[in-house]
N, C-alpha and C positions, 0 to 999 in steps of 0.2 A: 303349513302356512308359508307362503313365499315372501321373500324379502326383496326390496328394491334398494338401490344404492343412490346416493346423491354425491355430487362432486365434493372433493375435499380440498382445503387450501393447501398450497404447496409450501415446502420448507424454504424455497428460494424466493426472496422478495422480488416483486415485479421490476422489470427493467424500466428506466425512465423513458419518457416520451422522446422519440427521435424524429428528426426531420428527414423525410425521404429524399434521397439523393436523386437529382435529375439525371436523365439518361445521357451518357457520355458518348459522343460519336467515336467510331473506331479510330479515326485519324488522330484523335486527341490522346489516345492511350499510348504512352511511351514507356520505356523501361523505367521501373521504379528507382533503380540505381542512378540513372542519368538525371531523373527529376530531382532526387535527393542531392546529387552533386551540384546541380544548377542552383538549388535553393541555398545550400550552404555557401556557394561562391557568391551569390547575390547578397546574403547576409554579411559576408566578410567584406566585400568590396564596398557596399553601401552602408557600412557601420556608422560613418559620420552623420548620415541622415537618419538611419533607422533607429539609432540609440535615442536621440531626442524624441522621436515619435513614440517609441515604446515607453519611455518615461512619462510622456504626456498622456498616453492611454491609461497607464496605471494610476496617475494622479487624477484622471477623470473619474475613475471608480471611487477614489477616496473623497473627492470633492462633490460627487454627485448627490449624496444625502444632504450636504450643506446647502447646495443650490435648491434642492426640493424644499428644504425647510424655509429658506428665505422667500421662495415663491409662495409658499403657503402663508407667509406673513405679508403678502401683497407688495413685495419689493419690485416685481416685474422681472422679465427674463433677463434683459441686459444688465440691470442693476444687480440682480442676484449673482449672475455669472461674474461680473466685474468685481463685486465685493469678495467673492470666493477666491478669484485669481489674485487679487491684490493682497488678501490675507496670506495666501500661500507664498507669494513672492516676498512679502515682508518677513514672513517667518524664515524663509531660506536666507534672505539678506542678513537678518539678525544673527542667525546661526553662523554664517560665514564670517561676519565681523567678530563675533565672540571667539570663534576658533582662531582667527588671525591674531587677536589681542593676546590670547592665552599662549600661542606659539611664540610670539615675540617675548613674552615674559619668561618663558622657559629658556630661550636663547641667551638672555642676559645672565642667567645663573649657571650656564654650562661650565665655566672654569671652576666654580666652587664645587659642582657635582663631580668634576674630574678629580679634584684633590681628595675628596671623600672616598671615591672608589679606589684610588691608589693606596690610601691608608688601609682600606679593608683588605686589599690584596696582600699588602705587607703583613697584616695581622694573620691572614690565612697561612702564610709561609711558616709560622710558628706552630701551627697545629699538626697533629700526626698526618693528616691527609696532605697538608702542604709540604711537610718534609718528605713524604713518599713521592709526591709529584716532582720535587726538586731532585731527589735521588734518581728517579727515572730519567729526568732531563739531563743530569750529569752523565749517566750511562750513555745516553744517545750522543752527547757531545764528544765523549771519549771515543766511541766507535767511529764517529765521523772523522775525528782528528787522526786516528790510526789508519783509516783508509786513505786519507790525504798523504800521510807520511809514506805509505807503502807504494805510492805511485812513483815511477822512475822520473828523474829530472830530465828535461829535454837538453840534449847536447847543443852547445853553442855552434851556430852556423859559421864556418870559415869562408870568408869572401876572398876571392882572388884579387891581388893588388896590382896585377898587370906587369909589364916589363920593367917598370921603375918603382919598386916597392918603397924606396926611400922618399918618393915624391909626396909632398904634403897634399892632403885632400882639399878640394875646393871649399871655401867658406860657404855656409848655408845662407840662403836668401833671407833678408830681413822681413819679419812679419809686418803686415800693414793692418793697423787697427781701423775697423769699419764700425761706425755707430749707426744703428737703425732707429729712427724715431717714427712712432706711430702718428698718423694724422689725427688731429683733434676732431672727434665726431661732431657733426652738426646737430642742430636741435631735432631735426626729423629723424636722423639715425639714432640719436640717443633715446628719443621717445619710443621708436620701434623696438629698441633693445629692451627697454624697461617694460613695455606693455605686451610684448610677444608671449610671455608665459601665461598671461591671464586673458589674452584675446580669445583663444579657443574655448576655455570654459565659459566666458561671457557669451560667446556666440551660441554655444550649446544651450545655455540657460535661456537665451532669447528665443531660440527655436522652440524649446520646450513650452514656454508660456504662450507663445503665439499659437502653436498647435493646440494647446490645452484650451485656449479661449475659443477657438473655432469648434473643437469637439463638444464643449459644453453648450455653445450657442446652437449648433446644428445637431444636437443629440437625437431628436425625433426623426429628422430626415435621414441621418446615418442609420438609425435602427430600421427604417422602412427599406432602405437600400440593402441592408443585410438580410432582411426577410425576403426580399425579391431574389437575391442571390441564393439563399439557402433553400427556399421553397415556398412559393406563395399559393400553391394549390390548396393547402390546408392552413388557413391563417390562425386558427385556434391553436393547433399543435405548435406552429412556429412561434407564435407569441408567447405561449407558455414556456417553451424552451429558452427563448431570449430572456424573459423575465427571470427564470430560474438561474440562468448563467450570470446575469447582472447582479442579482441579489447575493448569490454565493460569493462572487468575486468581491463585491463591495464589503460584505461582512468579513471576509477573510482579511482583506487589506486593512480595514479599520481596526479589527482586533489585533492584528500583528503590529500596526503602528502604535496603538495604545499600550500594548504589552511591552514592546521594545522601549518606548519612551519611559514607561514606569521602571523598567529594568535599569535604564541609564540614570534615572533620578535616584533610585536607591543606591546605585554604585557611587554616584557623586556625593550623596550624603554620608555614606560609609567612609569614603576616602577623606572627606572633610573632617570627620570625627577622628580618624586615624592620624591626621596631620600630613597627608600626602599633598604636595603642592599642586595647584591648578586642578582641583577636583571637578570643576565645571567642564573643562576640556575632556577629561577622561570619562565623565558621565555621557557627554555627547558622543564620544568615540565608541563607547560600549554599546550605546543605543543603535548606532549605525552598523556596527559590526555584527549585531545579532541578526541582521537581515541575511548575513552570509551563513549558509547551513554548515553544521558540523564544526568548522574551524573558527568561526567568527568569535565565539565567546572566549576561546583560548587565546586568540590573537589580541583581543581587547584587554586581557589580563597581563600580557607581557610588558607593555609600556609602563603601566602603574607600578608593577613589581620592580622594573629596572629603576624607575625614578625613586621609589621608596628605598632601594638599596643605595642610591647615590646621595640621598638626603640624610638618612638616619645613620649615625656612626655605629649603632648596634644593629640588631636584627629583628627587633620587636615590630617595627613598622612593616617590614617585608612579610613576616609571619602573619600579622593581622590582615594585610592585603590579600595574601594567599587564602586565608580562611574565609574572607569575605566572598571571594569568587567561587571557592569550592562549595560553599553552602548555597549561595544565591543561584548559580547556574543550574545545578541539578534540581533545585526546588522549582524553578521556573520551567525548565525543559521537560521534566518528567511528571510534574503534578499540575501546575497551573496551565501550561500550554495545552495538554490533552483535554483538560476540562473545558477550556474556552473554545478551542478549535473544533473539538469533536470530529465529525466527518466533513468539516467544511472544506478542507483542502482537497481531499480525495486522492492524494498522491501516496505511492508506496515509498518506503525508505530507499529502495533501489533507484526509483525515479528521481528522488532528491539528489542523490549522489551523481547520477549520470547527467542530470541537467546542470549541476554545478560545474562539472568538467567540460561539458559541451559549450555552454555559454561563456565560460572563462576562456576557452580556446578561441572562440570567435570574437568576443568583444572585450577581453581583458578583465581588469578589476570591476568595471561597470557591469559587465556581463555576469560576474559572480554575484553582485548585489541584486541583479534582476533575475537570476536564474529561477528561483522558486516562484515568484509571481508570474513570470512568463509561462512556466510549465503548468501552473495551475490553470491559466487561461486555455492552454492547449487541451488539458484533460477535460475541462468543462465542455469545450467544443466537441471533443470526442464522444462525450456522453449523449449529445443531442443531435449530431450530424452524422448520418450513416457513412458518408465517404471518409470521415475522420475517426471512425470507430477504432481503428488500430492504435490511435494515440491513447485512448482510454484503456485498451487491453495492455499496452506496453507500460504505461506510466501510472495507471489508476491503482487504487488500493483495494478494489473489489476483486474477489477471486475470479480467475479466468474460467474456472469450471464450477458447476453447481455441486452440491453435496452428493447427488446421485452419480454424476459424472466422476467426481473424485473417488467415490467408493469403487465404481466399476473399473476405473483406470488402475487402482491399486491391486484389486484381485486379478485383473487381467495381466498385470506385470508380476504376479506372484510375490506380492510384498505384504504379507499378513501383519507385520509390525506396524507399517504405516496405516493399514486398514483399522487396526486396533486403536491407534492414536486418533484417527478420524472419528471413530465411534466414541471414544472417551470425551472428545471435545463436544460433540453434539449432545451426548447424554447428560451433560451438565444442566441442560435446560429443557429436557423432554423425557418422557417415559420410554421404556424399552420398546413397548408396542408401537409407539409413534416412530421411533428410529427404524424399527424393522419395516413398518408399513410404508414410510415415506422415503426411505433411503435404500435399504437392502433389497426389498421386493422390487422396487423400480430399477435398481441396478441389475438384479437378476433378469428382469424383463429386457434390458438392453442386451444382456448376454444371449437370451433366447432369440432376439432379433438377429444378432450377428450369426448365431448358429443356423438360423433359417436361411440367411444369405450365403452360407457356406464359407465364411471367412475365418471361422475358428477351427484350429487343428485339434486332433485328439488329445495331444499333450496340454493344450490350453484349456480344454474342457476339464481335464483331470485337475489341473492347477486351480481352476476356479472352484470346483467342488471341494478341493482340499482347503483352500483359503477360507471359504465360507464355513466349512465344518469347524475349522479352528476358531473362527470368530464366534460361532454359536457356543462352542465349548467355553470360551472366555466369558460369555455372558451368563453362564449358568448360575452364578451367585449374585447377579445384579438384581436390584429391586425393580420390578416391572411397573409398579403402580404410580410412581412419581419420579420426576427427575431428581438429580442430586441436589439442585438448589432448593427445590421444594422440600425434600426429605430433611435437609439440614435446618430449614427455616421452621418446619412444623413437624417434629418427629412424633408427636402424639396424635396425628391425624387418624380418624377412624378407618379401620380396614374393612374390606368387603366381607359379607357374610360367607362363611365356609360352605362348600358344596356338601350335599348329603353323602353319607358313607357308601351308599350303593354306587356312586360314581367314582369312587377312589381306586378300586382295583385296576391293575394294569390291563389295558386292552378294552376298557369300557368305551373309549372313543378310538376308532381306527382312522388314522390319517393316511389316505391312499394317494400315492403320487401318480401324476400323469406320465406320459411317455417322453416328455422333454427332459434333457439332461439336468436341468435346474429344478425340476419339480420335487425331487427328493429333498433337496436343500430347503425348499419352501415348506415342505411337510415337516422337516425337523424344526424349523422356526415355529410353526404353529404348535407342534407338540411341546416345545419348551414353554411357550406362553401358557398353554393349557395346564401343563404340569405345575407351573408356579401358582396356579389357582387351585391346586389340589385335585385335579381331574386325572384319572388314569388313562394314559395315552399309549398307543403303539403305532409306530410308523410301518406302513406296508409298502414295499417298493412295487413298481409297476409290473415287474416280472412275476410277482406272486399272484396278480389278479389277471394275468393274461388268459386268453381263451384256453390255452393248453394246461395251465396250472391252477386255475381258480377252483377246480374241484378239490384240490388238496389244501385249500386255505382253511386254517383253523380259526373260526370267528371268535371263540372264547366268549367272554361276557359282553360282547359289543352291543351297545345300545344306539350308537350313532356313528355314521361314517362320513368323514369329511374328504371330499375329492378335491385335490389341488392341481390346477393345470395352468401353466404359463406359456404353453406353446403358441405360436403365432398363426399357423395355418393348419387347416384340415382338422380342427378340434371338434366342431359340433357332432359330426358323424362318429368320430372315435369316442367321444364322451358319452354319446347316447348308447352306444354298444356297451361301454364299460358300466354305465348305470344299470342297464338291463341285466348284465351278469351279476352285479352286486345285489340287485333286487331278488334274483332267484336264489342266491346263496344266503343272504341275510334278509328274509322277508319282513322281520319285525323291526329292523333297524331303520331309523330315519336317515335320509341322505341330505347332506349339505354339499353344495357344489360351489367351490371357490374358483371362479374363472377370472384370474387376475391379469386382465389384458386391457391396455388402454384403448384398443380398437373397439372393444365391446362395452366401453363405459357408458355410451349413450343408448344402449338397448333398454327397452322397457321390460316390465315384468312378463307381459304376455309373450313377447318375443323370446325371452329366455326360457320360459316354460315350454314353448313349442320346440325350441332347439334341443333342450335336454330336460328329461323328466326327473326333477329332484324336488324334495320337500322344501328346501331352503336354498335360495340363490344369493350369493354374496360376491362382491367385487373388490373387497379389501380385506386385509388381515384383521383389522380391528373388528369389522362386521362379523367375520367368522368366529372370533373369540367371544364376542358378545352373544352370538347366536347359540354357541355351545354352552356357555355359562347359563343363559336363560333356560335352555332345555334341561340342564342339570337341576335347576331349582324348580322345574315344573311350571315355569311362567310362560306367558304368551311371548313369542319371539318378537322383540321390538324391531321396527324398521331402523336401519342404521342411519345415524345423524352425523352430519359434518361438524367438526369442532368449531367453536366460535372464533372469529378472526383474532380476538384478543386472548385466545386460549394458548395451549402449550405450543402449537405450531407457529404462532406468531413470534414466539421467543427464540425459535431456532434460527440461527444465522449461518450463512455459508462458511465453510471451513477456509481459513487463509491458505493461500498457496504455499 
C-alpha cells in the first residue's frame, strides 16, 4: 500500500506582511556609508527642529486612543483633538509648576542639609574606616611635604648695580586707583537676562504642541500619504501593515507611560512614609528617569539617597530608601514589565543599549529619553517595509536565522556543543521526532544542497557527519514521545502499545542509506527512533548494497527495508536500480522509500510509484516511523497526517541568537 504525504507546518512562525519596495533608479543608489553620514549630520544639525517633531509624533501615538474615544462620544474632530491637546498641555504645565515649587523648597533648606552632612562626616572620622582614611591621608601629606623639602631652593639673582653702586634706586611710580562701575541694565536687557534660560524650553514646548495639533487633525491624510510613499499597489497589505505598526506603538507607549507613572507614584508614597523631604518631586523624577534604559532607575535613586543622608542624623532613612529602590526596581523591571510588554517592543537588549548611546550622542539628554521609543518606531517600520528590513535584522528581538539555519550553521562550523544547546532549547516544547523531522533532517537537506553545488570540502563533510553523530548519541536517552514540558506536566500519560516480539530482534528492519554523504546520518536518526519503540534495527551503508557488494549482504531476519535518500539530483534512476537489487536480494521484505527532498514534496502518489517501485512512499521522518510501527503491528499503513496548527509544532519557537 502506498503512502502519500501532506504538507507539514513549519517550526518557524510566518514572517509579518511586508510592503514591497518600489523600484529604485540606479542614479538614486549611493554608497550606504555616505547616506548614513548625511542622515546623522542632518539629525545633528537640525536637532532644534527635529526634537520637537519627534516628541510630537510620540505624543500623537499616546493621545491617539483618547482622540478616538472622544470622537466615538460625538465630540467632533476639532473638539476631540483640542480637548486632548489641552489636557496634555495642562498636565505638562502642572508638572512643571509642581517641580519648580519643590525645587524652590529644597533650595531654602540647603544650609540645614549642609550642617547635617558635616556632622555625619565628623562622626565617620571616629569609625575604623574613618581612622584608616585619615591615616592614609596623613601618609599622603607626609610624602608630599618630603618631596617639597627635597627640592633645591632657587638661588637669588644678583643684579648689576652699574658704575655707581652707591647711588640710590629711583623711587617706584605711585599706583593709580581705578574704579570700574557697571552700567545699570535697562528694562529690556534685564527682561532678556531673566527670560533667556526659559525661552528655549518654551519655544520647544510651543513647537511640540503646534505640530501635535496638526498631526492629530490631519492623521488620515498623513496616513494616506505614507501609504502612497510605502506602496499603494496593494492597499490591503499596506493598510494592514500601517494599522499593525500604529497599534503596536500606541500600546507600547501607553503601557510604558502607565507603568512609569505607577512606579513614580509608589516611590513617592514610599519616600513620604520614610520621611524623605519633597517626595512628590522624587516620585515625578523617578517616573521620568524610568524612560531612560538601564541607568534611569539607578540615577533616580541617587538624589533621594543623598537627601535622606542630609536630613536624617542617623542612617535609618538612607537604608530604608535604598531598600525601597532595591525591591521596587527589580520587581518592575524583571516581572511586571515583561508581563505587560510581552513582545510589543520587539527590540533586542543590544538594540536598547546601542540606541541609547546613539541618540544621546546626537541629541543629548533629550535623545536619551527618546532613544527607546524612536528605535521601537524604526523596528516596526523594518518589519513591514522591505527597504527598511535591515533595521529589524539589526535591532529586532527575533532571531536572524530559523531553527534549521541555526542548526546547519553550528554543524557546519563544527560546534557540537552549540548544536546540543540548540536541541535542548527546542526539545523543551516538542518531541524528539518533531525535532529530528523539522530541524535536523531539513538541516541535512541544506548540507546535501551545498554538497551538490560543490561548495563543501571533504573536511567539512567529515565534520558534519561527526557533529550529527555526536548529537544523535546525546539523544539516546531522551524521551521521544513527548516534549519535556508535556512529560513534566503529565508523567502518567499512556504509552503506545509495545511491538510484537517477532519485530524486536536486531536487523528486523534494515535502514539502507542512499549515496549522499548525509544519508547515513539520516538512517541513524530513523534507526534510533525505531529502536526507542522496541523495533530491532540495523543500519546498512550504501557501500554494502552497491552492485559489487550486494551479493555478500546478510539479510538476517529482515522483514522490512527502509531506504533513506536526501540527495538533490539524479536520484530517481539511482533509487530505481537500488530497489531492484534489494527486491532480488530480499524478495519477501517490504520496501519503504523515504525520499526526503523539498523538491519532491509536491509529487503525487502515482508519480512517485512510477519513479521508484516501492511498497510505501514517505516524505518525512515521522511518516516513515509511523509506517514501520503500523507494519509491525500488522495494521493497515495509515496515510501520514500533518499535525494540527495548535499541536506541538505551534509551540516551537525559533532559538534566540
